[in-house]
C-alpha positions in Angstrom: 6.9 -1.7 16.4 4.0 -3.5 14.7 2.3 -0.2 13.9 5.1 0.8 11.5 5.6 -0.5 7.9 7.8 0.3 5.0 7.9 -0.7 1.3 10.5 -3.1 0.0 12.4 -2.0 -3.0 10.7 1.4 -2.8 10.2 2.9 -6.2 12.1 1.6 -9.2 14.8 -1.0 -9.1 16.8 -3.3 -11.3 18.3 -5.4 -8.5 15.6 -7.3 -6.6 18.2 -9.1 -4.5 18.6 -5.8 -2.6 15.3 -6.7 -1.0 17.0 -9.3 1.2 19.3 -6.9 2.9 16.5 -4.3 3.2 14.1 -6.6 5.1 16.8 -8.0 7.4 17.7 -4.4 8.3 14.0 -3.5 8.7 13.5 -6.3 11.1 16.6 -5.3 13.2 15.3 -1.7 13.3 11.9 -2.8 14.6 9.8 -2.1 11.6 6.7 -4.3 11.9 5.8 -5.0 8.3 7.1 -4.8 4.8 4.8 -4.0 1.9 5.6 -5.2 -1.6 4.3 -3.4 -4.6 4.2 -5.4 -7.8 5.6 -4.1 -11.1 5.8 -6.0 -14.4 9.6 -6.0 -14.6 11.6 -7.5 -11.7 9.1 -7.1 -8.9 6.8 -10.2 -8.9 4.6 -10.4 -5.8 5.0 -14.1 -5.1 8.8 -14.2 -5.6 9.3 -11.2 -3.4 7.0 -12.5 -0.6 8.8 -15.8 -0.6 12.2 -14.1 -0.4 11.1 -12.0 2.6 9.6 -15.0 4.3 12.9 -16.9 3.9 15.2 -14.0 4.9 13.3 -12.9 8.1 11.7 -14.4 11.2 9.3 -11.8 12.6 8.4 -9.1 10.2 4.9 -9.0 8.6 4.6 -9.4 4.9 2.0 -7.7 2.6 1.5 -7.8 -1.1 0.4 -4.2 -1.7 -0.7 -4.6 -4.3 -1.3 -7.1 -7.0 -4.4 -7.4 -9.2 -6.8 -10.3 -9.3 -7.2 -10.1 -13.1 -3.5 -10.8 -13.8 -3.6 -14.4 -12.5 -6.1 -17.3 -12.6 -7.8 -17.4 -9.1 -6.3 -20.8 -8.4 -2.8 -19.4 -9.0 -3.3 -16.4 -6.8 -4.8 -18.5 -4.0 -1.8 -20.8 -4.3 0.6 -17.9 -4.1 -1.1 -16.8 -0.9 -1.2 -20.2 0.8 2.4 -20.8 -0.1 3.5 -17.4 1.4 1.2 -18.0 4.4 2.8 -21.3 5.3 6.3 -20.3 4.3 6.1 -17.3 6.6 4.3 -19.2 9.4 1.3 -16.9 9.2 3.0 -13.5 8.6 1.6 -12.9 5.1 -1.4 -10.8 3.9 -2.6 -10.7 0.3 -3.2 -7.2 -0.9 -5.3 -6.4 -3.9 -5.9 -3.1 -5.8 -7.8 -1.9 -8.9 -4.7 -1.1 -10.9 -4.7 1.1 -14.0 -7.3 0.8 -16.8 -4.9 2.0 -19.5 -2.4 -0.7 -18.6 -5.0 -3.4 -18.6 -6.2 -2.2 -22.0 -2.7 -2.5 -23.4 -2.3 -6.0 -21.8 -5.6 -7.2 -23.2 -7.0 -7.8 -19.7 -10.5 -6.8 -18.5 -10.7 -3.6 -16.4 -11.2 -4.2 -12.7 -14.5 -3.5 -11.0 -15.5 -3.6 -7.4 -17.8 -6.5 -8.1 -15.0 -8.5 -9.6 -12.7 -7.9 -6.6 -15.4 -8.9 -4.1 -16.1 -12.0 -6.2 -12.4 -12.9 -6.4 -11.9 -12.5 -2.7 -14.8 -14.8 -2.1 -13.2 -17.4 -4.4 -9.9 -17.2 -2.5 -11.4 -17.7 0.9 -13.4 -20.7 -0.2 -10.2 -22.3 -1.7 -8.3 -21.5 1.5 -10.9 -23.3 3.5 -10.7 -26.5 1.5 -13.8 -26.2 -0.7 -14.1 -27.6 -4.2 -16.6 -25.9 -6.5 -17.6 -24.5 -9.8 -18.0 -20.8 -10.2 -19.7 -18.3 -12.5 -19.6 -14.7 -11.4 -18.1 -11.3 -12.0 -14.5 -12.6 -11.6 -15.0 -15.2 -14.3 -16.4 -18.6 -15.1 -14.5 -21.7 -13.8 -15.8 -25.2 -14.2 -13.8 -26.6 -11.2 -11.8 -24.9 -8.5 -10.0 -26.7 -5.7 -6.7 -26.6 -3.8 -6.7 -29.2 -1.0 -9.6 -30.5 0.9 -7.5 -30.4 4.1 -7.0 -26.7 3.9 -8.4 -24.5 6.7 -6.2 -21.4 6.2 -7.0 -17.9 7.7 -5.2 -15.6 5.3 -6.1 -11.9 5.6 -6.9 -9.8 2.5 -5.9 -6.2 2.3 -7.5 -3.8 -0.2 -5.9 -0.6 -1.5 -8.4 2.2 -1.6 -8.7 5.9 -2.5 -12.2 6.8 -3.5 -15.4 6.5 -1.4 -16.7 3.4 -3.3 -13.4 1.5 -2.9 -13.3 2.5 0.8 -16.8 1.3 1.4 -16.1 -1.9 -0.4 -13.0 -2.5 1.7 -14.9 -1.9 4.9 -17.5 -4.4 3.8 -15.3 -7.3 2.8 -11.6 -6.8 3.5 -9.6 -7.6 6.7 -7.4 -4.5 6.2 -7.2 -1.4 4.1 -4.1 0.4 2.8 -4.8 4.0 2.0 -2.9 6.2 -0.5 0.1 8.4 -0.2 -0.4 12.2 0.0 -3.8 12.0 1.9 -4.2 15.1 4.0 -5.0 14.4 7.7 -8.6 15.5 7.1 -8.9 13.1 4.1 -7.4 10.3 6.2 -10.0 10.9 9.0 -12.8 10.8 6.4 -11.5 7.7 4.9 -11.2 6.0 8.3 -14.8 7.0 9.1 -16.0 5.7 5.7 -14.3 2.3 6.1 -15.5 1.8 9.7 -19.0 3.0 8.8 -19.3 0.5 5.9 -18.0 -2.3 8.2 -20.6 -1.5 10.8 -23.4 -1.4 8.1 -22.3 -4.9 7.0 -22.6 -6.2 10.5 -18.9 -6.3 11.2 -17.0 -5.0 14.1 -15.6 -1.7 12.7 -12.4 -2.1 14.8 -11.8 -5.5 13.1 -10.6 -3.8 9.9 -7.0 -2.7 10.2 -6.4 0.6 8.5 -2.9 1.6 7.3 -2.1 5.2 6.5 0.6 5.6 3.9 2.9 8.6 4.7 5.5 9.8 2.3 8.5 10.2 4.6 11.5 12.4 3.6 13.8 13.1 6.5 16.4 15.8 6.4 19.5 13.6 6.3 18.5 12.2 2.9 20.5 13.9 0.1 18.7 16.8 -1.7 18.3 15.0 -5.0 16.8 12.0 -3.4 14.5 14.2 -1.3 13.2 15.9 -4.4 12.6 12.6 -6.1 10.8 11.0 -3.2 8.6 14.0 -2.5 8.1 16.2 -5.6 8.8 13.4 -8.1 6.5 10.9 -6.4 3.6 13.3 -6.1 4.0 14.5 -9.7 4.1 10.9 -10.9 0.8 10.1 -9.2 -0.7 13.3 -10.8 0.6 12.1 -14.2 -1.2 8.7 -13.8 -4.4 9.3 -11.8 -4.3 12.9 -10.7 -8.0 13.5 -10.7 -8.7 10.6 -8.3 -6.2 11.9 -5.7 -7.1 15.6 -6.1 -10.8 14.8 -5.7 -10.2 12.6 -2.7 -8.4 15.5 -1.0 -10.8 18.2 -2.0 -8.0 20.0 -3.8 -8.5 22.3 -6.7 -9.0 20.7 -10.1 -7.9 24.0 -11.6 -4.5 23.5 -10.0 -4.4 20.0 -11.4 -5.1 21.4 -14.9 -2.4 24.0 -14.5 0.0 21.1 -13.6 -1.1 19.1 -16.7 -0.8 22.1 -19.0 2.6 23.3 -17.7 5.3 23.1 -20.5 7.5 20.9 -18.3 4.8 18.3 -17.7 3.4 18.1 -21.3 5.2 15.4 -23.2 7.6 14.6 -20.3 9.5 11.5 -21.3 8.7 9.3 -18.3 7.7 9.2 -14.7 9.0 12.2 -12.7 10.1 9.9 -9.8 12.2 7.8 -12.2 13.7 10.3 -14.7 13.1 13.7 -13.3 16.3 15.9 -12.9 17.0 18.1 -10.0 16.3 21.1 -12.2 13.0 19.8 -13.4 11.8 18.7 -9.9 12.9 22.0 -8.4 10.8 23.8 -11.0 7.8 21.6 -10.2 8.2 22.4 -6.5 8.7 26.2 -7.0 6.4 26.9 -10.0 3.7 24.3 -10.3 2.7 22.2 -7.3 0.8 23.9 -4.5 2.6 24.0 -1.2 -0.4 22.4 0.6 -0.2 19.4 -1.7 3.4 18.7 -0.8 2.6 19.3 2.9 0.6 16.0 3.0 3.7 14.1 4.0 6.4 13.8 6.7 9.2 16.2 5.8 12.0 17.6 8.0 13.8 16.5 11.1 13.4 13.0 12.5 11.4 14.4 15.4 9.1 16.3 13.0 8.6 13.1 11.0 7.8 11.2 14.2 5.2 13.8 15.1 3.6 13.3 11.7 3.4 9.5 12.4 1.4 10.4 15.5 -0.8 12.7 13.5 -1.9 9.6 11.4 -2.8 7.7 14.5 -4.7 10.6 15.9 -6.7 10.8 12.6 -7.8 7.2 13.2 -5.3 5.0 11.4 -4.2 1.8 13.2 -0.8 1.7 11.6 1.4 3.8 9.3 3.5 2.8 6.3 6.5 5.1 6.0 6.5 5.4 2.2 9.2 6.0 -0.3 12.3 5.5 1.9 14.5 2.5 2.5 15.0 1.1 6.1 18.4 2.7 6.3 16.9 6.1 5.3 14.2 5.6 7.9 16.5 4.8 10.8 16.6 8.3 12.3 12.8 8.6 12.1 12.3 5.2 13.8 14.7 6.2 16.6 12.7 9.4 17.2 9.4 7.5 17.0 10.5 4.9 19.5 11.0 7.7 22.1 7.5 9.0 21.9 5.3 6.0 20.8 2.6 4.6 23.2 3.9 1.1 23.5 1.1 -0.1 25.8 -1.5 0.8 23.1 0.5 -0.3 20.0 2.3 -3.4 21.0 -0.9 -5.4 21.0 -1.1 -5.2 17.2 -0.3 -8.5 15.6 2.7 -9.0 13.3 0.6 -9.9 10.3 -0.3 -6.5 8.7 -3.8 -7.8 7.7 -5.1 -8.5 11.1 -6.4 -5.9 13.5 -6.4 -8.2 16.6 -4.3 -11.1 17.8 -5.5 -14.4 16.5 
């Protein structure tokens, strides 16, 4: 099922080796791609991509996401060519803006759209065997070169929420990964923005593969885990960049302010999806978070979750990442989805999550 993706090591982990069993199971279950989010602890993008490539034979692999400013461009380009060849063409490099506060603490420059576009241009030149000097938004480099024999087509994914990022992605990226907790209406607007920008740039709008990211919490998952994956995950996003997500969905900024000012939220000692207790998460659900915000997900029976997958495709997405659950937790949803999916339309999608058409 190339239209379906999942995240490897979803959320927090202290055991990266668990990824090996996860992706082997994902491949057996028919999941088309695994997405790998980078964290600065035990989730290095390159190491994880290499592990997945070695442990599997068919599943697509996407870094979703790393940041261009945390590595020299030659290092990032090398990461991508290594994963590309190791996986025999199953790898896509995913880039995101990241978090300004984190970069301030790390002593790194904040990411801009101009920098991302410039960095992607550098990578593509390197992948096609060029040797050059460079002076642009992504930095000044006296000499850049990998190998003159290279002629590698490696897709680039961009993570996008706001309109500027969506338009940039439609202009320069091969694929786009949207954000969790988009309403169906927001998803449809995002798809239209990406494809419109692609067309304005002289590209085929259908050539950009768009992935919806759907928080998926099926009924067989234990209650505590369901609270953490739904309430805890949304609350964590609101802690970090709530205004961006709320504005994207057209939700009430007053509701966001009430969330921020709630006694439970002020001074909370960590991310809700990591340290939130059942009592705390239940209070957030019952007292703080609007019901419509939590409804921007797939929740309930396997059949209900499968219908929500179809909703994403109906809103214009090409593919859907079932977010926040492990492959074993997703098994009932996958079984239900297999019964209703339009195989004739979907089986033509390539294994590589960055390409929209077979190459």
